[in-house]
N, C-alpha and C positions, 0 to 999 in steps of 0.2 A: 662686346664690341671689338671690332678689329680694323686696323689701319688698311689691311688688304684682305680681302674674303678668301678664305680657303677654299681648295677643291671641293666641291659637291656642288659642288656647286659649280701803258702810262693811263691814269684814270681818265684824262682829258679824251684820249682816243677812244676809250670805252664809252664816254659819253656821247662823243660824235656817232659811235657806232649805235647807239641806242635810239638815234634819232631817224633811223631807217624805218620804213613802214613794215607792219608784221601782220600776218593774218592771226586773228585773237584766238589765243589758247593753242596754236598749232603745236609748239614745241611740246606742251602737256599731253596733248591727244596723241602724239606717237609713243610717249614713254607709257602712258595710260593703256593704249591698245596693245601694248606687248603683254599685258598681264590682264586683260579684259577678254575671256575666253567665250562670254556669251554676247558680246556685242551691245551691251546695255549703256556703253559709255561712262561705266564707273569700274574702276579696278578691283579685281576679285581679291577675295582672301585665299593665298595659296601658299601651301608648305610643302617641302619636299621631305620625305622620311628615309634617311639613310640606311635603316636596317632592312628595308624592303624594297627600295627604288621606288616608292609609289609618290606621285604628285596627288595632293588632296586640294580640292577647289570648292570654295562656297561662293556662290552668286546668287543674283536673282531668280536664276532658273533651277536652284537647288544645289544639290551635293553631287559632286562627281569625283572619281579617282582614275588613275592612269599610271600604270607601272612603266617607266621610261628612264633609261639612263642607268649609270652604274656609279654608285657612291666612290669617292676617293679617285676616281679616273675622269669624271666628267665636270664641266662646269655648266651651271644653269645659264643658258642663253636665251630666255623666251623673247619673242619677236613678232611681228606681224610679216611673214616672209611671203605670203600670198596676196597681200594688198588687200584683203576683204575688209579691214577694219576690225578684225578680231584677233587675239594673241594665238600664237602657235606654241606648244610645247616643245622645248628645243634644248639640245646639249652640244657642246663641243668636247670632243675626247682628246685629251693632252697626248696620249701615247701614239695616236695615229694621225692627228690633225683632222679629223673627219667631223663634220657638223650632221646631226642627225635632227629632224623636227617632223613634227605631225601636222600637217596642213588642215587648218580649221575649215577651208573651204569644202573639202572632200573627204577627210580623215585618213589620206593616204600618207605614207612615209616617204619622205625625201632624205637623201644623204649626199653630200659632197665634200670632197677632201679639199680643203683650204686652211693652210697653216702647218707649223711643224711644232714638235714637243719643245715646250718652253716658252712659246708666244702667250700672248694674253688675248682672249677673245673681246673684241669690241664691236659687235654687230649693232649697226645703226643705219639710219636712212640718210647716206651721204649724197645721193644724187636727186633727192627730192620727189621721188616718183611715188611715194607713199607705200613702199615696200621695204622691210629692213634688208640691208646688204650684208652678206658676210663680211667680216673685218677681224683681223688681228694686228697686235702690236708686237713688234721684234725687238728686243734689247740686244745690240750688237756693237762691239768695238766703241763703247762709251755713248753711242746714240740709240734713239728710239726711231724705228721705222714703221710707218702705218701702211698696210696692205688692205684693200678692199675690192670685192667684186660687185661691180656696178650691175643692178638688176634692170636698170632701164635700157642698157644696150649690150648688156654681156661682156663689157670690157673689164680692164683690170687697172687699177691704181696703185702706184707706191710713192709716198712722201716720207722723207725724212723730216721729223719735226719732234724736238725735245731730246733730253739727255737720259741716259738708262736709269738714273736715280729718280726722275720725275714720277708722278703718279697720273694716269690717264683721267681725263675730266672731259669726254666729248659732250656736246650739248649744241642746241641751235641758239647761240648767243646773239646773232644778227636778225634773227626772225625772218629769214628768207625760206624756209622749209626744209633746208638742208642742214645736216649735222655739221658743225665745224670741228675740226681737230683742235684739241685743247689739253693742256697738262697742268697740274698743279706742282710747282718746283719748291720744295722744302729749302730752308735755309741751313746753315751750318751746324746748328745745334737744334735741339728739339723745341726750345721755346723761342727761336727765330722766327723773323717774318716769312711767311711763305708768299709766293706769287703766282698767279694764274697767267699762262700765256696761252692765247686763242689765235688760231690761224682762220681769219674770216673768210667764208665761201663766197661772200658777196663781191669782194675786190681783191682777195688774196693778201690783204693787209694783216699786220701782226697787232694784237692788243694785250697789253701788259698791265696787270691789275693787282697790287700788293693786297693779300686778303688772307686772313687768318695766321696761324702758326704752322711750323711744320709736322707736328702730331695730328692736326686736324683732319677729318675724314671729309672727302668731297661727297655732297649730296644734292645731285643736279635736280633742277626742277623749275618750273614757271609757277612761282609762289604768289605773284601779283596777277597772273592771268593776261599779260599783254603778248603773248605769242612768243617770247623770248626765254631762253634760259636764264636763270639768275645764277649768278656765283653766290655759293652758299657752302658752309661747311657746319660739321657737327664737333664739337669739342668735349672729350671725355673728361671727368674729374680726376682729383689725384688718388681718390679711394674708390672702392667698388661701389660704395653706398652714395657718392656724390652724384648729383643731377647731371645728365648731358644738356649742354647748352647749344643752340642753333644761331649760327650768325649768317644772315642773309642780306645781301646786296640787291635791292629790288633794281631791275632794269627800267622799269616805267618811270621812275623820278629820282633813282640813286639813293633813296632813303635807306636807312640801315635798320634792321631788326635784330634783336637778341632775344630769344625765347628759351627759358629753361623747361626741358619737356623730356622725360625719360631718366633711367638710371644706369649709371656707368657700368656696373658689374653684371646687369640683368637684361639689358635691352639691345636689340639690333634696330636699326633705323629701316624703315620700310616706305618712305614718303612716297605718295601717288596722289593721284585724284579719286578718292573713294566716294566723294558725293556728287561727282559728275557736273561740277560748275567750270571747269576747264582751268583750276588753280590747283596745285600741287598742296596737298594737306600734310602737315607734320604728323608723322606717325612712326610707332614703334612696336616691335613684337616682342612680348616679354617671355622669355625662355621657360622661367619657373612656372609659369601659368599657362603657357600656350595660348596666350591672348594678344590680340590686336589692340592697340588703343591709337585712336584718330583724333587728332585736333581739327575738327571740320572748318575749313575756310568759309563755307556759307554762312554760319552763324556763330563761329568760335567754340561750339559745345564740344563736349568730350564724349566719344563713343567708344564703348568696349565690345570687342566681339571674340568670344572664345573659339579658337580654331587652331588644332594642333597639340603637339604635345612636346614636353621637354626633350631636347636632342635633335627636333626637326629643324629645317632650315627654311625661313621665310624666303620665297622666291623673290618678291620686291627688293630684297636686298642685292641682287645681282648689279645693280646700278651704282653701288656704293664702292669707292676706291679708296 
């Protein structure tokens, strides 16, 4: 597990925000679509193999593979760039700032230059049109600047939000169908309180929620199925054999969940909606076995799916920060 994925790849204000209406499951649907290549409304099991630059995909349609991207140069950036409700295989190349994606609608290759070396890709649907927008975060002069290309009208947005030591945490926290700019700000020490800051797309207001500690990893998702991204983190243990612990603040009722799931030195978190119920399932990929383990939100059962080999990169980890 890593705080930052390598290349291969106030509470009352928050509560008020949660009272806004939301389309059921919408925030999770958009995260699910990014890794749902067959359009069956379930996240696919997908890994990228650095030794041959091949994406291996397992879903209800069967097994497929596609050579795409270059290990150690590209970030995995899957998304629904053509708005057909299916995921497009995509990468962002740091050395030239170019996005490459294969459109699921017709299988053609698209490329666009957006960003510069050193940026962080944060492609999400910021304008709410159902298509993933190209987006990057640039850390400069102590600040964080978000740039994105609006697919709805071809326009360009630039917003300064956050400081350069923050971690990106975009999500649809207010449930309006648009991804909000958000960051997780660590405290002064590894054990200090961390705080989430969210710039709401509904009204431009700022929400601040203390949650987790500095070394926790952000694991966005709609775990309660109310159409809003929940603030959630995963905490590694002190040793490689210790369990991972998931801490989730449910937006539907502000209830707190803590779930021990996964092993610190073995597993990468790959949370998504694997059972198709519109809720994010807690999930990990175990490197030593090449196996996905999913704690299904439908019935709480544990599902194991062997897919991939040690050394692969589970693509669903792209949304971890």
